[in-house]
C-alpha positions in Angstrom: 0.0 0.0 0.0 2.5 2.5 -1.1 1.7 5.7 -2.9 -0.4 8.7 -1.9 -2.1 9.0 1.4 -5.5 9.0 -0.3 -4.6 5.7 -2.1 -3.5 4.1 1.2 -6.8 5.1 2.9 -8.7 3.6 0.0 -6.8 0.4 0.2 -7.4 0.1 4.0 -11.1 0.7 3.3 -11.1 -2.2 0.8 -9.3 -4.5 3.2 -11.8 -3.6 6.0 -14.8 -4.2 3.7 -13.7 -7.7 2.9 -13.3 -8.6 6.5 -11.1 -11.5 5.5 -7.5 -12.6 5.9 -5.1 -10.0 4.5 -1.3 -10.1 4.4 1.5 -8.0 3.0 2.8 -9.1 -0.4 6.4 -10.4 -0.7 7.6 -6.9 -1.8 6.0 -5.3 1.3 4.4 -2.7 -0.9 1.0 -4.4 -1.6 -1.6 -6.4 0.2 -3.3 -9.6 -0.7 -6.8 -10.5 0.5 -7.9 -14.1 0.6 -11.6 -14.8 0.5 -14.3 -17.1 -0.9 -15.9 -15.8 -4.1 -17.7 -17.0 -7.2 -15.4 -17.7 -10.1 -14.8 -14.7 -12.4 -15.0 -15.2 -16.2 -11.7 -13.4 -16.5 -9.3 -11.5 -14.3 -10.2 -7.9 -13.3 -7.4 -5.4 -13.1 -7.2 -1.6 -12.8 -6.2 1.3 -10.6 -3.7 -1.0 -8.8 -6.3 -3.6 -8.0 -6.2 -7.2 -9.3 -8.9 -9.8 -8.8 -8.3 -13.5 -9.6 -10.3 -16.6 -8.9 -8.2 -19.1 -10.8 -5.1 -19.7 -13.0 -2.5 -18.0 -10.7 0.3 -19.2 -8.6 1.5 -17.0 -5.7 3.4 -17.0 -2.5 1.9 -16.7 0.9 4.0 -14.6 3.2 2.2 -15.1 6.5 2.9 -11.4 7.2 -0.6 -10.6 8.5 -2.0 -7.2 7.9 -3.5 -6.2 11.2 -6.3 -3.7 11.7 -3.7 -1.1 12.7 -1.8 -1.7 9.5 1.4 -3.2 11.0 
């Protein structure tokens, strides 16, 4: 969640809205949210947000994003 303060606030609102497990990405600059969802016909990307339901491999860091952001 790097970038402008406004973008960080927006990202924190998205994380809070999901109410699901969230962790820092391996770079430490982004956040991943894991949740149950209906499959998407295709990936959705834009404005720094990416949504996938299949066809991706990724690492899991275990660096949990707490409500306070640390």
